[in-house]
C-alpha positions in Angstrom: -70.0 -2.4 60.8 -66.7 -3.1 59.6 -66.0 -5.4 62.2 -69.3 -7.3 61.8 -68.5 -7.7 58.0 -65.0 -9.0 58.8 -66.4 -11.5 61.2 -68.9 -12.6 58.6 -66.3 -13.1 56.0 -64.2 -15.1 58.3 -66.8 -17.4 59.4 -67.7 -17.9 55.7 -64.0 -18.9 54.9 -64.0 -21.2 57.8 -67.0 -22.9 56.7 -65.8 -23.4 53.3 -62.5 -24.7 54.4 -64.2 -26.8 56.9 -66.3 -28.4 54.3 -63.3 -28.9 52.1 -61.9 -30.9 54.9 -65.0 -32.7 55.4 -65.4 -33.6 51.8 -61.6 -34.9 51.8 -60.5 -38.5 51.9 -58.8 -39.5 55.2 -56.3 -42.3 56.0 -55.2 -43.0 59.6 -52.1 -45.0 60.2 -51.2 -47.1 63.2 -48.8 -44.7 64.5 -51.7 -42.4 64.9 -50.7 -40.1 61.9 -53.9 -38.7 60.0 -53.4 -37.9 56.5 -56.0 -36.0 54.2 -56.3 -35.7 50.5 -57.7 -37.8 47.7 -57.2 -41.6 47.4 -56.4 -42.1 43.7 -55.6 -45.6 43.8 -55.4 -48.8 45.7 -53.2 -51.6 44.2 -50.3 -54.1 44.9 -50.8 -53.6 48.9 -50.5 -49.7 48.9 -52.8 -46.9 48.7 -51.9 -44.0 46.8 -53.1 -40.5 48.4 -52.9 -37.3 46.4 -52.1 -34.4 48.8 -51.7 -30.6 48.4 -48.5 -30.5 50.7 -46.4 -33.5 49.3 -48.1 -34.6 46.0 -48.8 -38.5 45.8 -48.2 -40.3 49.0 -47.9 -44.2 48.8 -49.1 -45.9 51.9 -48.6 -49.5 52.5 -52.0 -51.2 53.5 -50.5 -53.1 56.5 -49.9 -49.8 58.2 -53.4 -48.4 57.8 -56.1 -48.8 60.5 -58.8 -46.4 59.1 -59.6 -45.3 55.5 -62.5 -43.2 54.4 -63.3 -42.1 50.7 -66.2 -39.5 49.5 -65.7 -40.2 45.8 -67.4 -43.6 44.6 -64.7 -45.9 42.9 -64.8 -49.5 41.7 -63.3 -51.8 44.3 -62.2 -55.4 43.6 -61.5 -57.7 46.6 -58.7 -60.2 47.0 -61.4 -62.9 46.5 -62.4 -61.6 43.3 -65.7 -59.6 44.4 -66.2 -56.3 42.8 -68.3 -53.5 43.7 -68.6 -49.8 43.2 -69.0 -47.2 46.1 -67.4 -45.3 48.8 -65.2 -46.8 51.5 -65.9 -46.1 55.2 -64.1 -47.4 58.3 -64.7 -48.4 61.9 -61.1 -48.6 62.9 -58.8 -51.6 63.5 -58.7 -52.0 59.7 -62.3 -52.9 59.2 -64.0 -51.0 56.3 -67.4 -51.0 54.5 -68.0 -50.6 50.8 -71.3 -48.6 50.3 -72.9 -49.0 46.9 -76.1 -48.8 45.2 -76.8 -52.5 45.8 -75.9 -52.5 49.4 -73.0 -52.9 51.7 -69.9 -55.0 51.8 -67.8 -55.5 55.2 -64.2 -56.3 54.7 -60.8 -55.2 55.9 -58.3 -52.8 54.3 -55.7 -55.6 53.6 -58.4 -57.4 51.4 -58.5 -54.3 49.2 -56.8 -55.6 46.2 -57.4 -52.7 43.5 -59.5 -49.9 42.5 -60.2 -47.9 39.4 -62.7 -45.1 38.3 -66.1 -45.9 37.5 -66.5 -46.5 33.6 -63.1 -47.4 33.1 -61.6 -50.9 32.4 -60.6 -53.4 35.1 -56.8 -53.0 35.2 -56.5 -56.9 35.3 -58.5 -57.0 32.0 -56.5 -54.0 30.5 -53.1 -55.9 31.2 -54.4 -58.6 29.2 -55.4 -56.5 26.1 -52.5 -55.9 23.7 -51.1 -52.3 23.3 -49.4 -51.1 20.1 -46.5 -48.7 20.4 -44.5 -47.1 17.4 -41.2 -45.3 17.1 -39.3 -43.6 14.2 -35.7 -42.5 14.3 -33.2 -40.6 12.4 -29.5 -40.0 12.6 -27.7 -37.5 10.3 -24.1 -36.7 10.7 -21.5 -34.9 8.7 -17.9 -33.6 8.7 -16.1 -31.1 6.5 -12.6 -30.0 6.5 -9.6 -32.5 6.2 -12.3 -35.0 5.2 -15.6 -35.1 3.9 -18.1 -37.5 5.8 -22.0 -37.8 5.3 -24.1 -40.4 7.1 -27.8 -40.9 7.4 -30.0 -43.8 8.9 -33.6 -44.1 9.2 -35.5 -46.6 11.2 -39.1 -47.5 12.2 -40.5 -50.0 14.7 -44.1 -51.1 15.6 -44.5 -53.1 18.6 -47.4 -55.2 20.0 -47.4 -56.0 23.5 -49.5 -58.2 26.0 -49.1 -59.8 29.2 -47.6 -62.9 27.5 -46.7 -61.8 23.9 -44.3 -59.4 22.2 -44.7 -58.8 18.5 -42.4 -56.5 16.7 -42.0 -55.2 13.2 -38.9 -53.2 12.2 -36.9 -51.8 9.3 -33.9 -49.5 8.9 -31.7 -48.1 6.1 -28.0 -47.0 6.9 -25.9 -45.0 4.3 -22.5 -43.2 4.9 -19.9 -42.1 2.7 -16.4 -40.7 3.8 -14.3 -38.6 1.0 -16.9 -39.7 -1.6 -16.4 -43.4 -0.9 -19.2 -45.1 0.3 -18.6 -46.9 3.8 -22.2 -48.0 4.9 -25.2 -49.2 2.5 -27.4 -51.3 4.5 -30.9 -52.2 4.4 -32.9 -54.5 6.9 -36.3 -55.5 7.8 -37.9 -58.1 10.1 -40.2 -59.6 12.5 -39.9 -60.9 16.0 -42.2 -62.7 18.0 -42.1 -64.0 21.6 -44.4 -65.9 23.6 -44.1 -66.4 27.5 -46.1 -69.4 27.9 -44.8 -70.6 31.2 -43.2 -68.4 34.0 -39.8 -67.4 32.8 -40.0 -69.6 29.6 -40.9 -68.7 26.4 -40.7 -69.5 22.6 -40.0 -67.2 19.8 -39.4 -66.8 16.0 -37.8 -64.3 14.0 -37.0 -63.3 10.5 -34.9 -60.8 9.0 -33.8 -59.9 5.5 -32.1 -57.2 3.6 -28.8 -56.2 1.9 -25.3 -55.0 2.8 -23.4 -53.6 -0.4 -20.3 -52.5 1.4 -20.0 -56.1 2.5 -20.9 -57.3 -1.1 -24.1 -59.1 0.2 -26.8 -58.5 -2.4 -29.5 -60.4 -0.3 -29.7 -62.0 3.1 -32.1 -63.6 5.3 -31.7 -65.3 8.7 -34.9 -67.2 10.1 -35.0 -68.7 13.3 -37.1 -70.4 16.1 -36.3 -71.5 19.6 -36.7 -71.4 23.1 -36.1 -68.1 25.7 -35.6 -68.0 29.2 -35.6 -65.2 31.6 -32.4 -65.4 33.8 -33.8 -61.9 35.5 -37.3 -61.0 35.5 -38.1 -58.0 37.4 -39.9 -54.8 37.1 -36.9 -52.6 36.2 -34.6 -55.3 34.8 -34.9 -58.4 32.4 -32.2 -60.5 31.1 -33.5 -63.2 28.5 -31.1 -66.1 26.7 -32.5 -67.6 23.6 -31.5 -71.0 22.1 -32.9 -72.2 18.7 -32.2 -73.4 15.4 -31.8 -71.1 12.2 -31.5 -71.1 8.5 -29.0 -68.5 7.0 -28.8 -67.4 3.6 -26.4 -64.9 2.1 -25.9 -64.2 -1.7 -22.6 -62.5 -2.8 -22.2 -60.0 -5.7 -18.6 -61.4 -6.2 -18.7 -64.7 -8.1 -15.4 -65.9 -6.5 -17.4 -65.7 -3.1 -19.5 -68.7 -1.9 -23.0 -68.1 -1.1 -24.1 -69.2 2.4 -27.1 -71.5 2.5 -27.2 -73.6 5.7 -29.1 -74.4 8.8 -27.3 -73.5 12.0 -27.9 -72.5 15.6 -29.3 -69.1 16.7 -27.9 -67.9 20.3 -28.7 -64.6 22.0 -28.7 -62.5 25.3 -30.9 -59.5 25.4 -30.6 -57.3 28.5 -32.9 -54.3 29.5 -32.6 -52.0 32.4 -35.0 -49.1 33.1 -33.9 -46.0 35.1 -36.4 -43.6 36.7 -36.2 -41.6 33.4 -34.0 -43.7 31.1 -33.2 -47.1 29.7 -30.3 -49.1 28.9 -30.3 -51.9 26.3 -27.9 -54.7 25.5 -28.1 -57.5 22.8 -25.7 -60.0 21.7 -26.5 -62.5 19.0 -24.6 -65.5 17.5 -25.5 -67.5 14.2 -23.0 -70.3 13.2 -23.7 -72.7 10.3 -24.2 -76.3 11.0 -22.1 -77.5 8.1 -19.0 -75.1 9.0 -19.1 -73.6 12.6 -16.3 -71.5 11.5 -18.9 -69.7 9.4 -21.0 -67.4 11.5 -22.5 -64.0 11.9 -22.4 -62.1 15.2 -23.9 -59.0 16.3 -23.8 -56.7 19.2 -25.8 -53.6 20.1 -25.7 -51.4 23.2 -27.4 -48.2 23.6 -28.5 -45.8 26.5 -31.9 -43.9 25.8 -33.2 -41.0 27.7 -36.4 -38.7 27.1 -36.2 -35.1 25.7 -38.5 -33.1 28.0 -41.9 -34.5 28.8 -43.2 -35.2 25.2 -42.8 -37.9 22.6 -38.8 -37.2 21.9 -36.0 -39.4 23.2 -32.3 -39.5 22.5 -30.6 -42.7 22.0 -26.6 -42.9 22.3 -25.2 -46.3 21.1 -22.6 -48.6 19.7 -23.1 -51.6 17.3 -20.8 -54.2 16.0 -21.7 -56.6 13.0 -18.9 -59.5 12.5 -19.1 -61.9 9.4 -16.4 -64.7 10.1 -16.0 -65.5 6.3 -16.6 -62.5 4.2 -15.9 -62.0 0.4 -12.3 -60.9 -0.7 -11.3 -57.4 0.3 -14.0 -57.0 2.9 -13.4 -56.5 6.5 -15.0 -58.9 9.1 -16.0 -56.2 11.5 -18.2 -53.2 11.1 -18.5 -51.0 14.3 -21.0 -48.0 14.3 -21.1 -45.4 16.8 -24.7 -43.4 16.6 -26.7 -40.9 18.1 -30.3 -41.0 17.2 -33.5 -38.9 17.7 -36.4 -40.7 18.3 -40.2 -40.1 18.0 -42.2 -42.6 20.0 -46.0 -42.6 20.3 -48.8 -45.1 21.2 
């Protein structure tokens, strides 16, 4: 009796396991390999297959001779035709998409993109602007031979689409050393870039604020010009900017001449994305037309990494702010080392 029950149990388990295999998606390759799992995405010449033994496996479509799916998905072909259904194969790269309105016969190489029914076409979603936000804080202190306290708060909102980037930002930085103020700076600005042709873009920006340590009661730099992407890759981008600007600086010391002049606006912006980190470098140079010896130069470099799998990131960096003709008793160069805790969300 026990023997018969054991046989029945084994038969039931075998049936369930066999049914699971029959319900799985199957990908066969040119070398004869047969992979079983769940096709989660077809895009950019590759098929992503979720497997129990190796996680997500990305397979080049050029290596596939047979593809079968059990779950309906929306498929867009290379020619633009879109249809929802399951994919079946007759081998040698030929496939059929079977849906409620009939069947389309094509090849694996012509499967351009897939997405879940009810979701937005990825090509349409890529054109839709997306907002992202971040808020950061940097608080540092020291006690003992000297007393130091520094705080910096910053916020940024970024709207990104396939062709445009719009950013709003603001930051306040205050530091004291032995009771003497070493930094008291506020800034707020807007930066807009429109990639209208290949690597070429146009931009405009405006930034205003004050720097009381440098005796600047109020400053404003407005600029417009062209940008060019010298490097434009998935993980790396290097953009150069060339434009014209108007720079205004009002000083508290009456002996220091205010700056109110048109000028150039030159910048280099570099971003490199690692697997789980990001490196950013930016250098700008704004000379005045009436006196090219009067200019302001800025540099900012940082390395950013996520903290866990949540919304938090850590940013470690170095920034320099150089004013060629500051007021009496004011240093030309300010250098800041910083470590920031950043909260980012969308």
